[in-house]
N, CA, C and O atoms as CSV, one atom per row, in Angstrom:
chain,resi,resn,atom,element,x,y,z
A,1,UNK,N,N,0.841,-1.184,0.000
A,1,UNK,CA,C,0.000,0.000,0.000
A,1,UNK,C,C,0.892,1.256,0.000
A,1,UNK,O,O,1.854,1.352,0.762
A,2,UNK,N,N,0.558,2.173,-0.840
A,2,UNK,CA,C,1.331,3.409,-0.977
A,2,UNK,C,C,1.100,4.311,0.226
A,2,UNK,O,O,-0.034,4.508,0.662
A,3,UNK,N,N,2.202,4.862,0.761
A,3,UNK,CA,C,2.079,5.781,1.893
A,3,UNK,C,C,1.420,7.078,1.442
A,3,UNK,O,O,1.522,7.479,0.283
A,4,UNK,N,N,0.745,7.719,2.379
A,4,UNK,CA,C,-0.062,8.897,2.086
A,4,UNK,C,C,0.657,10.200,2.418
A,4,UNK,O,O,1.754,10.219,2.976
A,5,UNK,N,N,-0.012,11.282,2.049
A,5,UNK,CA,C,0.434,12.638,2.331
A,5,UNK,C,C,-0.618,13.276,3.234
A,5,UNK,O,O,-1.816,13.107,3.006
A,6,UNK,N,N,-0.185,13.995,4.241
A,6,UNK,CA,C,-1.107,14.741,5.097
A,6,UNK,C,C,-1.115,16.193,4.636
A,6,UNK,O,O,-0.060,16.809,4.483
A,7,UNK,N,N,-2.293,16.730,4.419
A,7,UNK,CA,C,-2.455,18.148,4.106
A,7,UNK,C,C,-2.946,18.805,5.387
A,7,UNK,O,O,-4.099,18.633,5.781
A,8,UNK,N,N,-2.064,19.558,6.034
A,8,UNK,CA,C,-2.373,20.205,7.315
A,8,UNK,C,C,-2.496,21.707,7.100
A,8,UNK,O,O,-1.504,22.411,6.913
A,9,UNK,N,N,-3.735,22.176,7.132
A,9,UNK,CA,C,-4.022,23.578,6.855
A,9,UNK,C,C,-5.313,23.919,7.594
A,9,UNK,O,O,-6.321,23.232,7.429
A,10,UNK,N,N,-5.289,24.964,8.399
A,10,UNK,CA,C,-6.477,25.353,9.162
A,10,UNK,C,C,-7.535,26.030,8.291
A,10,UNK,O,O,-8.700,26.119,8.679
A,11,UNK,N,N,-7.128,26.504,7.119
A,11,UNK,CA,C,-8.058,27.161,6.212
A,11,UNK,C,C,-8.654,26.129,5.262
A,11,UNK,O,O,-7.931,25.501,4.490
A,12,UNK,N,N,-9.965,25.957,5.320
A,12,UNK,CA,C,-10.621,24.917,4.533
A,12,UNK,C,C,-10.433,25.110,3.026
A,12,UNK,O,O,-10.212,24.139,2.303
A,13,UNK,N,N,-10.518,26.342,2.554
A,13,UNK,CA,C,-10.378,26.576,1.111
A,13,UNK,C,C,-8.991,26.191,0.603
A,13,UNK,O,O,-8.871,25.485,-0.398
A,14,UNK,N,N,-7.956,26.646,1.277
A,14,UNK,CA,C,-6.613,26.305,0.807
A,14,UNK,C,C,-6.311,24.822,1.036
A,14,UNK,O,O,-5.569,24.220,0.261
A,15,UNK,N,N,-6.870,24.234,2.083
A,15,UNK,CA,C,-6.702,22.793,2.311
A,15,UNK,C,C,-7.311,22.007,1.150
A,15,UNK,O,O,-6.730,21.028,0.682
A,16,UNK,N,N,-8.467,22.435,0.698
A,16,UNK,CA,C,-9.123,21.780,-0.437
A,16,UNK,C,C,-8.326,21.973,-1.728
A,16,UNK,O,O,-8.200,21.045,-2.526
A,17,UNK,N,N,-7.787,23.181,-1.931
A,17,UNK,CA,C,-6.987,23.444,-3.137
A,17,UNK,C,C,-5.752,22.550,-3.177
A,17,UNK,O,O,-5.445,21.955,-4.210
A,18,UNK,N,N,-5.045,22.456,-2.052
A,18,UNK,CA,C,-3.869,21.593,-1.989
A,18,UNK,C,C,-4.249,20.129,-2.216
A,18,UNK,O,O,-3.558,19.400,-2.928
A,19,UNK,N,N,-5.338,19.720,-1.611
A,19,UNK,CA,C,-5.801,18.337,-1.767
A,19,UNK,C,C,-6.165,18.035,-3.215
A,19,UNK,O,O,-5.878,16.949,-3.718
A,20,UNK,N,N,-6.800,18.999,-3.885
A,20,UNK,CA,C,-7.165,18.807,-5.292
A,20,UNK,C,C,-5.926,18.627,-6.169
A,20,UNK,O,O,-5.913,17.800,-7.081
A,21,UNK,N,N,-4.889,19.408,-5.882
A,21,UNK,CA,C,-3.639,19.282,-6.639
A,21,UNK,C,C,-3.043,17.886,-6.433
A,21,UNK,O,O,-2.660,17.216,-7.393
A,22,UNK,N,N,-2.972,17.469,-5.195
A,22,UNK,CA,C,-2.404,16.153,-4.874
A,22,UNK,C,C,-3.244,15.044,-5.481
A,22,UNK,O,O,-2.703,14.081,-6.026
A,23,UNK,N,N,-4.542,15.168,-5.393
A,23,UNK,CA,C,-5.459,14.166,-5.927
A,23,UNK,C,C,-5.417,14.101,-7.455
A,23,UNK,O,O,-5.728,13.062,-8.037
A,24,UNK,N,N,-5.034,15.204,-8.108
A,24,UNK,CA,C,-4.999,15.229,-9.575
A,24,UNK,C,C,-4.040,14.182,-10.149
A,24,UNK,O,O,-4.208,13.739,-11.285
A,25,UNK,N,N,-3.048,13.793,-9.372
A,25,UNK,CA,C,-2.091,12.753,-9.786
A,25,UNK,C,C,-2.288,11.463,-8.997
A,25,UNK,O,O,-1.420,10.590,-8.971
A,26,UNK,N,N,-3.441,11.364,-8.359
A,26,UNK,CA,C,-3.840,10.150,-7.625
A,26,UNK,C,C,-2.916,9.774,-6.478
A,26,UNK,O,O,-2.793,8.597,-6.139
A,27,UNK,N,N,-2.259,10.774,-5.875
A,27,UNK,CA,C,-1.497,10.493,-4.668
A,27,UNK,C,C,-2.478,10.383,-3.512
A,27,UNK,O,O,-3.364,11.228,-3.379
A,28,UNK,N,N,-2.342,9.366,-2.676
A,28,UNK,CA,C,-3.249,9.225,-1.533
A,28,UNK,C,C,-2.948,10.294,-0.474
A,28,UNK,O,O,-1.786,10.612,-0.222
A,29,UNK,N,N,-3.984,10.835,0.134
A,29,UNK,CA,C,-3.785,11.903,1.113
A,29,UNK,C,C,-4.861,11.854,2.183
A,29,UNK,O,O,-5.900,11.212,2.031
A,30,UNK,N,N,-4.575,12.555,3.264
A,30,UNK,CA,C,-5.505,12.759,4.371
A,30,UNK,C,C,-5.455,14.239,4.704
A,30,UNK,O,O,-4.395,14.863,4.659
A,31,UNK,N,N,-6.602,14.790,5.034
A,31,UNK,CA,C,-6.653,16.195,5.428
A,31,UNK,C,C,-6.705,16.317,6.940
A,31,UNK,O,O,-7.267,15.471,7.636
A,32,UNK,N,N,-6.099,17.401,7.430
A,32,UNK,CA,C,-6.164,17.723,8.850
A,32,UNK,C,C,-6.149,19.241,8.977
A,32,UNK,O,O,-5.551,19.942,8.160
A,33,UNK,N,N,-6.816,19.735,10.012
A,33,UNK,CA,C,-6.838,21.183,10.193
A,33,UNK,C,C,-6.155,21.638,11.467
A,33,UNK,O,O,-6.079,22.837,11.735
A,34,UNK,N,N,-5.652,20.686,12.264
A,34,UNK,CA,C,-5.046,21.063,13.540
A,34,UNK,C,C,-3.762,20.277,13.789
A,34,UNK,O,O,-3.685,19.080,13.515
A,35,UNK,N,N,-2.778,20.961,14.303
A,35,UNK,CA,C,-1.501,20.347,14.649
A,35,UNK,C,C,-1.685,19.257,15.699
A,35,UNK,O,O,-0.937,18.280,15.725
A,36,UNK,N,N,-2.674,19.425,16.557
A,36,UNK,CA,C,-2.905,18.462,17.637
A,36,UNK,C,C,-3.221,17.053,17.126
A,36,UNK,O,O,-2.979,16.078,17.838
A,37,UNK,N,N,-3.747,16.930,15.931
A,37,UNK,CA,C,-4.075,15.607,15.387
A,37,UNK,C,C,-2.939,15.006,14.571
A,37,UNK,O,O,-3.021,13.848,14.161
A,38,UNK,N,N,-1.882,15.772,14.330
A,38,UNK,CA,C,-0.805,15.314,13.450
A,38,UNK,C,C,-0.078,14.084,13.987
A,38,UNK,O,O,0.139,13.124,13.247
A,39,UNK,N,N,0.297,14.102,15.252
A,39,UNK,CA,C,1.037,12.959,15.797
A,39,UNK,C,C,0.218,11.683,15.765
A,39,UNK,O,O,0.761,10.612,15.498
A,40,UNK,N,N,-1.077,11.773,16.032
A,40,UNK,CA,C,-1.926,10.575,15.956
A,40,UNK,C,C,-1.906,9.990,14.550
A,40,UNK,O,O,-1.846,8.772,14.381
A,41,UNK,N,N,-1.956,10.850,13.548
A,41,UNK,CA,C,-1.905,10.371,12.165
A,41,UNK,C,C,-0.542,9.763,11.858
A,41,UNK,O,O,-0.461,8.672,11.294
A,42,UNK,N,N,0.522,10.459,12.225
A,42,UNK,CA,C,1.870,9.986,11.916
A,42,UNK,C,C,2.223,8.692,12.649
A,42,UNK,O,O,3.013,7.890,12.150
A,43,UNK,N,N,1.640,8.489,13.827
A,43,UNK,CA,C,1.908,7.254,14.581
A,43,UNK,C,C,1.480,6.004,13.819
A,43,UNK,O,O,1.974,4.911,14.097
A,44,UNK,N,N,0.578,6.151,12.872
A,44,UNK,CA,C,0.102,4.995,12.111
A,44,UNK,C,C,1.139,4.502,11.103
A,44,UNK,O,O,0.983,3.426,10.527
A,45,UNK,N,N,2.196,5.285,10.890
A,45,UNK,CA,C,3.266,4.925,9.956
A,45,UNK,C,C,2.761,4.722,8.527
A,45,UNK,O,O,3.314,3.915,7.780
A,46,UNK,N,N,1.725,5.446,8.153
A,46,UNK,CA,C,1.147,5.341,6.813
A,46,UNK,C,C,1.474,6.549,5.947
A,46,UNK,O,O,0.941,6.677,4.845
A,47,UNK,N,N,2.345,7.439,6.427
A,47,UNK,CA,C,2.548,8.713,5.736
A,47,UNK,C,C,4.002,8.922,5.346
A,47,UNK,O,O,4.922,8.529,6.063
A,48,UNK,N,N,4.186,9.551,4.191
A,48,UNK,CA,C,5.510,9.852,3.672
A,48,UNK,C,C,5.803,11.350,3.724
A,48,UNK,O,O,6.966,11.755,3.696
A,49,UNK,N,N,4.748,12.182,3.799
A,49,UNK,CA,C,4.961,13.630,3.779
A,49,UNK,C,C,3.813,14.366,4.453
A,49,UNK,O,O,2.696,13.862,4.573
A,50,UNK,N,N,4.137,15.592,4.890
A,50,UNK,CA,C,3.143,16.512,5.435
A,50,UNK,C,C,3.283,17.822,4.665
A,50,UNK,O,O,4.369,18.396,4.597
A,51,UNK,N,N,2.180,18.288,4.086
A,51,UNK,CA,C,2.146,19.614,3.467
A,51,UNK,C,C,1.528,20.522,4.524
A,51,UNK,O,O,0.334,20.433,4.810
A,52,UNK,N,N,2.343,21.386,5.095
A,52,UNK,CA,C,1.967,22.179,6.262
A,52,UNK,C,C,1.893,23.659,5.907
A,52,UNK,O,O,2.883,24.253,5.480
A,53,UNK,N,N,0.723,24.246,6.085
A,53,UNK,CA,C,0.573,25.681,5.847
A,53,UNK,C,C,0.987,26.420,7.117
A,53,UNK,O,O,0.269,26.397,8.117
A,54,UNK,N,N,2.136,27.070,7.076
A,54,UNK,CA,C,2.648,27.731,8.280
A,54,UNK,C,C,2.028,29.107,8.504
A,54,UNK,O,O,2.343,29.773,9.491
A,55,UNK,N,N,1.153,29.539,7.602
A,55,UNK,CA,C,0.396,30.772,7.830
A,55,UNK,C,C,-0.823,30.513,8.718
A,55,UNK,O,O,-1.215,31.369,9.512
A,56,UNK,N,N,-1.409,29.339,8.578
A,56,UNK,CA,C,-2.650,29.051,9.306
A,56,UNK,C,C,-2.453,28.132,10.510
A,56,UNK,O,O,-3.312,28.070,11.390
A,57,UNK,N,N,-1.338,27.425,10.553
A,57,UNK,CA,C,-1.043,26.511,11.665
A,57,UNK,C,C,0.213,27.033,12.357
A,57,UNK,O,O,1.275,27.125,11.741
A,58,UNK,N,N,0.092,27.368,13.614
A,58,UNK,CA,C,1.214,27.924,14.362
A,58,UNK,C,C,2.194,26.825,14.744
A,58,UNK,O,O,1.849,25.879,15.452
A,59,UNK,N,N,3.431,26.971,14.257
A,59,UNK,CA,C,4.509,26.037,14.600
A,59,UNK,C,C,5.760,26.840,14.921
A,59,UNK,O,O,5.882,28.009,14.552
A,60,UNK,N,N,6.681,26.193,15.611
A,60,UNK,CA,C,7.960,26.827,15.906
A,60,UNK,C,C,9.079,25.836,15.597
A,60,UNK,O,O,8.823,24.681,15.254
A,61,UNK,N,N,10.310,26.299,15.720
A,61,UNK,CA,C,11.459,25.442,15.433
A,61,UNK,C,C,11.419,24.142,16.228
A,61,UNK,O,O,11.647,23.059,15.689
A,62,UNK,N,N,11.133,24.269,17.487
A,62,UNK,CA,C,11.142,23.092,18.367
A,62,UNK,C,C,10.113,22.051,17.938
A,62,UNK,O,O,10.416,20.859,17.897
A,63,UNK,N,N,8.910,22.493,17.622
A,63,UNK,CA,C,7.851,21.563,17.208
A,63,UNK,C,C,8.252,20.807,15.949
A,63,UNK,O,O,8.120,19.586,15.878
A,64,UNK,N,N,8.741,21.540,14.965
A,64,UNK,CA,C,9.142,20.892,13.712
A,64,UNK,C,C,10.318,19.956,13.944
A,64,UNK,O,O,10.338,18.844,13.417
A,65,UNK,N,N,11.294,20.393,14.724
A,65,UNK,CA,C,12.454,19.543,15.025
A,65,UNK,C,C,12.021,18.249,15.712
A,65,UNK,O,O,12.470,17.167,15.335
A,66,UNK,N,N,11.161,18.354,16.707
A,66,UNK,CA,C,10.703,17.166,17.431
A,66,UNK,C,C,9.937,16.215,16.519
A,66,UNK,O,O,10.109,15.000,16.608
A,67,UNK,N,N,9.096,16.755,15.645
A,67,UNK,CA,C,8.359,15.906,14.708
A,67,UNK,C,C,9.305,15.226,13.723
A,67,UNK,O,O,9.156,14.040,13.426
A,68,UNK,N,N,10.278,15.983,13.219
A,68,UNK,CA,C,11.229,15.425,12.255
A,68,UNK,C,C,12.088,14.325,12.875
A,68,UNK,O,O,12.409,13.337,12.213
A,69,UNK,N,N,12.453,14.493,14.129
A,69,UNK,CA,C,13.256,13.475,14.811
A,69,UNK,C,C,12.412,12.238,15.136
A,69,UNK,O,O,12.871,11.107,14.980
A,70,UNK,N,N,11.199,12.459,15.581
A,70,UNK,CA,C,10.323,11.339,15.941
A,70,UNK,C,C,9.854,10.557,14.715
A,70,UNK,O,O,9.632,9.348,14.796
A,71,UNK,N,N,9.702,11.242,13.580
A,71,UNK,CA,C,9.212,10.606,12.348
A,71,UNK,C,C,10.214,10.858,11.219
A,71,UNK,O,O,9.942,11.652,10.317
A,72,UNK,N,N,11.369,10.190,11.261
A,72,UNK,CA,C,12.435,10.485,10.296
A,72,UNK,C,C,12.090,10.150,8.844
A,72,UNK,O,O,12.731,10.671,7.931
A,73,UNK,N,N,11.125,9.320,8.616
A,73,UNK,CA,C,10.742,8.956,7.246
A,73,UNK,C,C,9.722,9.893,6.634
A,73,UNK,O,O,9.305,9.693,5.493
A,74,UNK,N,N,9.315,10.908,7.369
A,74,UNK,CA,C,8.293,11.835,6.898
A,74,UNK,C,C,8.960,13.141,6.475
A,74,UNK,O,O,9.754,13.713,7.222
A,75,UNK,N,N,8.630,13.604,5.276
A,75,UNK,CA,C,9.162,14.876,4.777
A,75,UNK,C,C,8.141,15.982,5.038
A,75,UNK,O,O,6.935,15.772,4.902
A,76,UNK,N,N,8.632,17.150,5.412
A,76,UNK,CA,C,7.763,18.293,5.693
A,76,UNK,C,C,7.920,19.343,4.597
A,76,UNK,O,O,8.990,19.921,4.409
A,77,UNK,N,N,6.819,19.570,3.879
A,77,UNK,CA,C,6.747,20.636,2.879
A,77,UNK,C,C,5.910,21.745,3.498
A,77,UNK,O,O,4.837,21.478,4.041
A,78,UNK,N,N,6.377,22.966,3.426
A,78,UNK,CA,C,5.631,24.087,4.002
A,78,UNK,C,C,5.140,25.019,2.918
A,78,UNK,O,O,5.770,25.174,1.871
A,79,UNK,N,N,3.998,25.640,3.187
A,79,UNK,CA,C,3.472,26.663,2.298
A,79,UNK,C,C,3.279,27.938,3.106
A,79,UNK,O,O,2.934,27.894,4.286
A,80,UNK,N,N,3.510,29.089,2.446
A,80,UNK,CA,C,3.349,30.372,3.124
A,80,UNK,C,C,3.304,31.505,2.100
A,80,UNK,O,O,3.899,31.420,1.026
A,81,UNK,N,N,2.595,32.552,2.458
A,81,UNK,CA,C,2.597,33.765,1.627
A,81,UNK,C,C,3.889,34.558,1.829
A,81,UNK,O,O,4.333,35.262,0.922
A,82,UNK,N,N,4.481,34.447,2.992
A,82,UNK,CA,C,5.712,35.173,3.303
A,82,UNK,C,C,6.920,34.425,2.763
A,82,UNK,O,O,6.977,33.195,2.800
A,83,UNK,N,N,7.876,35.181,2.265
A,83,UNK,CA,C,9.101,34.579,1.742
A,83,UNK,C,C,10.094,34.256,2.859
A,83,UNK,O,O,10.884,33.319,2.742
A,84,UNK,N,N,10.050,35.023,3.925
A,84,UNK,CA,C,11.027,34.869,4.996
A,84,UNK,C,C,10.336,34.534,6.308
A,84,UNK,O,O,9.304,35.108,6.657
A,85,UNK,N,N,10.929,33.597,7.019
A,85,UNK,CA,C,10.441,33.189,8.339
A,85,UNK,C,C,11.634,33.053,9.266
A,85,UNK,O,O,12.086,31.944,9.551
A,86,UNK,N,N,12.143,34.186,9.736
A,86,UNK,CA,C,13.323,34.106,10.602
A,86,UNK,C,C,13.081,33.284,11.862
A,86,UNK,O,O,14.018,32.703,12.410
A,87,UNK,N,N,11.841,33.228,12.323
A,87,UNK,CA,C,11.525,32.444,13.516
A,87,UNK,C,C,11.627,30.940,13.268
A,87,UNK,O,O,11.657,30.156,14.217
A,88,UNK,N,N,11.681,30.531,11.991
A,88,UNK,CA,C,11.801,29.111,11.639
A,88,UNK,C,C,13.129,28.798,10.955
A,88,UNK,O,O,13.257,27.792,10.257
A,89,UNK,N,N,14.101,29.658,11.160
A,89,UNK,CA,C,15.383,29.528,10.475
A,89,UNK,C,C,16.008,28.137,10.646
A,89,UNK,O,O,16.423,27.523,9.663
A,90,UNK,N,N,16.078,27.645,11.864
A,90,UNK,CA,C,16.683,26.333,12.104
A,90,UNK,C,C,15.874,25.214,11.472
A,90,UNK,O,O,16.440,24.307,10.860
A,91,UNK,N,N,14.565,25.267,11.611
A,91,UNK,CA,C,13.713,24.231,11.028
A,91,UNK,C,C,13.849,24.205,9.513
A,91,UNK,O,O,13.911,23.136,8.906
A,92,UNK,N,N,13.895,25.389,8.905
A,92,UNK,CA,C,14.026,25.464,7.454
A,92,UNK,C,C,15.379,24.908,7.008
A,92,UNK,O,O,15.463,24.225,5.987
A,93,UNK,N,N,16.414,25.191,7.754
A,93,UNK,CA,C,17.754,24.702,7.399
A,93,UNK,C,C,17.890,23.189,7.539
A,93,UNK,O,O,18.529,22.538,6.713
A,94,UNK,N,N,17.293,22.642,8.575
A,94,UNK,CA,C,17.580,21.253,8.918
A,94,UNK,C,C,16.433,20.260,8.781
A,94,UNK,O,O,16.686,19.070,8.595
A,95,UNK,N,N,15.196,20.698,8.864
A,95,UNK,CA,C,14.105,19.730,8.974
A,95,UNK,C,C,13.001,19.874,7.941
A,95,UNK,O,O,12.184,18.965,7.796
A,96,UNK,N,N,12.951,20.969,7.231
A,96,UNK,CA,C,11.891,21.167,6.246
A,96,UNK,C,C,12.443,20.833,4.871
A,96,UNK,O,O,13.479,21.356,4.460
A,97,UNK,N,N,11.749,19.966,4.175
A,97,UNK,CA,C,12.182,19.476,2.866
A,97,UNK,C,C,12.155,20.588,1.825
A,97,UNK,O,O,13.096,20.738,1.045
A,98,UNK,N,N,11.070,21.371,1.815
A,98,UNK,CA,C,10.949,22.491,0.872
A,98,UNK,C,C,9.883,23.449,1.371
A,98,UNK,O,O,8.962,23.061,2.089
A,99,UNK,N,N,10.025,24.720,0.973
A,99,UNK,CA,C,9.030,25.742,1.275
A,99,UNK,C,C,8.486,26.270,-0.043
A,99,UNK,O,O,9.248,26.619,-0.946
A,100,UNK,N,N,7.173,26.326,-0.146
A,100,UNK,CA,C,6.532,26.795,-1.361
A,100,UNK,C,C,5.767,28.076,-1.077
A,100,UNK,O,O,5.067,28.183,-0.070
A,101,UNK,N,N,5.906,29.043,-1.967
A,101,UNK,CA,C,5.156,30.288,-1.824
A,101,UNK,C,C,3.715,30.085,-2.255
A,101,UNK,O,O,3.421,29.317,-3.171
A,102,UNK,N,N,2.821,30.795,-1.571
A,102,UNK,CA,C,1.416,30.780,-1.952
A,102,UNK,C,C,1.133,32.005,-2.801
A,102,UNK,O,O,1.720,33.060,-2.559
A,103,UNK,N,N,0.269,31.905,-3.770
A,103,UNK,CA,C,-0.481,30.697,-4.126
A,103,UNK,C,C,0.453,29.618,-4.678
A,103,UNK,O,O,1.380,29.897,-5.438
A,104,UNK,N,N,0.182,28.402,-4.277
A,104,UNK,CA,C,1.043,27.283,-4.627
A,104,UNK,C,C,0.920,26.959,-6.111
A,104,UNK,O,O,-0.176,26.815,-6.652
A,105,UNK,N,N,2.073,26.852,-6.744
A,105,UNK,CA,C,2.135,26.424,-8.139
A,105,UNK,C,C,1.936,24.904,-8.152
A,105,UNK,O,O,2.745,24.175,-7.577
A,106,UNK,N,N,0.870,24.417,-8.801
A,106,UNK,CA,C,0.618,22.970,-8.802
A,106,UNK,C,C,1.797,22.146,-9.305
A,106,UNK,O,O,2.099,21.089,-8.752
A,107,UNK,N,N,2.464,22.625,-10.352
A,107,UNK,CA,C,3.605,21.874,-10.891
A,107,UNK,C,C,4.742,21.774,-9.882
A,107,UNK,O,O,5.400,20.739,-9.780
A,108,UNK,N,N,4.970,22.852,-9.135
A,108,UNK,CA,C,6.027,22.835,-8.131
A,108,UNK,C,C,5.698,21.863,-6.998
A,108,UNK,O,O,6.556,21.089,-6.572
A,109,UNK,N,N,4.465,21.903,-6.515
A,109,UNK,CA,C,4.059,20.971,-5.457
A,109,UNK,C,C,4.180,19.530,-5.925
A,109,UNK,O,O,4.705,18.683,-5.202
A,110,UNK,N,N,3.702,19.249,-7.119
A,110,UNK,CA,C,3.772,17.882,-7.638
A,110,UNK,C,C,5.215,17.440,-7.880
A,110,UNK,O,O,5.535,16.263,-7.712
A,111,UNK,N,N,6.081,18.364,-8.271
A,111,UNK,CA,C,7.497,18.042,-8.424
A,111,UNK,C,C,8.086,17.566,-7.098
A,111,UNK,O,O,8.766,16.540,-7.050
A,112,UNK,N,N,7.824,18.316,-6.016
A,112,UNK,CA,C,8.376,17.956,-4.707
A,112,UNK,C,C,7.793,16.637,-4.212
A,112,UNK,O,O,8.508,15.819,-3.634
A,113,UNK,N,N,6.509,16.431,-4.435
A,113,UNK,CA,C,5.888,15.169,-4.003
A,113,UNK,C,C,6.481,13.997,-4.778
A,113,UNK,O,O,6.797,12.959,-4.198
A,114,UNK,N,N,6.628,14.165,-6.081
A,114,UNK,CA,C,7.232,13.101,-6.887
A,114,UNK,C,C,8.651,12.815,-6.402
A,114,UNK,O,O,9.057,11.656,-6.319
A,115,UNK,N,N,9.402,13.860,-6.083
A,115,UNK,CA,C,10.770,13.682,-5.578
A,115,UNK,C,C,10.785,12.887,-4.284
A,115,UNK,O,O,11.648,12.031,-4.088
A,116,UNK,N,N,9.846,13.162,-3.409
A,116,UNK,CA,C,9.766,12.427,-2.140
A,116,UNK,C,C,9.506,10.952,-2.396
A,116,UNK,O,O,10.176,10.094,-1.822
A,117,UNK,N,N,8.546,10.653,-3.248
A,117,UNK,CA,C,8.238,9.258,-3.551
A,117,UNK,C,C,9.431,8.563,-4.220
A,117,UNK,O,O,9.708,7.397,-3.938
A,118,UNK,N,N,10.128,9.270,-5.095
A,118,UNK,CA,C,11.303,8.672,-5.744
A,118,UNK,C,C,12.413,8.400,-4.738
A,118,UNK,O,O,13.073,7.364,-4.812
A,119,UNK,N,N,12.625,9.313,-3.805
A,119,UNK,CA,C,13.642,9.105,-2.765
A,119,UNK,C,C,13.338,7.875,-1.936
A,119,UNK,O,O,14.237,7.129,-1.548
A,120,UNK,N,N,12.085,7.679,-1.677
A,120,UNK,CA,C,11.671,6.554,-0.837
A,120,UNK,C,C,11.491,5.279,-1.640
A,120,UNK,O,O,11.140,4.233,-1.093
A,121,UNK,N,N,11.733,5.370,-2.940
A,121,UNK,CA,C,11.541,4.203,-3.825
A,121,UNK,C,C,10.097,3.707,-3.785
A,121,UNK,O,O,9.821,2.511,-3.873
A,122,UNK,N,N,9.195,4.666,-3.649
A,122,UNK,CA,C,7.772,4.349,-3.639
A,122,UNK,C,C,7.259,4.638,-5.042
A,122,UNK,O,O,7.366,5.773,-5.506
A,123,UNK,N,N,6.709,3.652,-5.726
A,123,UNK,CA,C,6.251,3.906,-7.097
A,123,UNK,C,C,5.125,4.929,-7.103
A,123,UNK,O,O,4.179,4.843,-6.319
A,124,UNK,N,N,5.246,5.904,-8.008
A,124,UNK,CA,C,4.152,6.872,-8.141
A,124,UNK,C,C,3.202,6.388,-9.221
A,124,UNK,O,O,3.454,5.391,-9.897
A,125,UNK,N,N,2.115,7.111,-9.367
A,125,UNK,CA,C,1.080,6.686,-10.314
A,125,UNK,C,C,1.320,7.248,-11.683
A,125,UNK,O,O,0.543,6.988,-12.602
């Protein structure tokens, strides 16, 4: 069974847009709107990536670092309208796979997702 992607975004419209992009290439995904549910999902070991909107979900360096260490097989892709996040400097350097500017370019998101699946030797569709 192919591992899934979590779309974590507190804004329903942007969560749906991201999900539609991911679904367009038949990648399996789960939606979530709160950071509090993320660990429960990741504990199932069914996920390869998290697309995290850092504009709508409050995270800090420590949270991302702890998640990355606890779930080393999961890649974190972030989306944001802001180009710079000095408060996440360490997380961006060491634990975040890629940051995408919003509005998200579908081709760019799909490129990063395909790269993740290729790294993990997970066949894509």
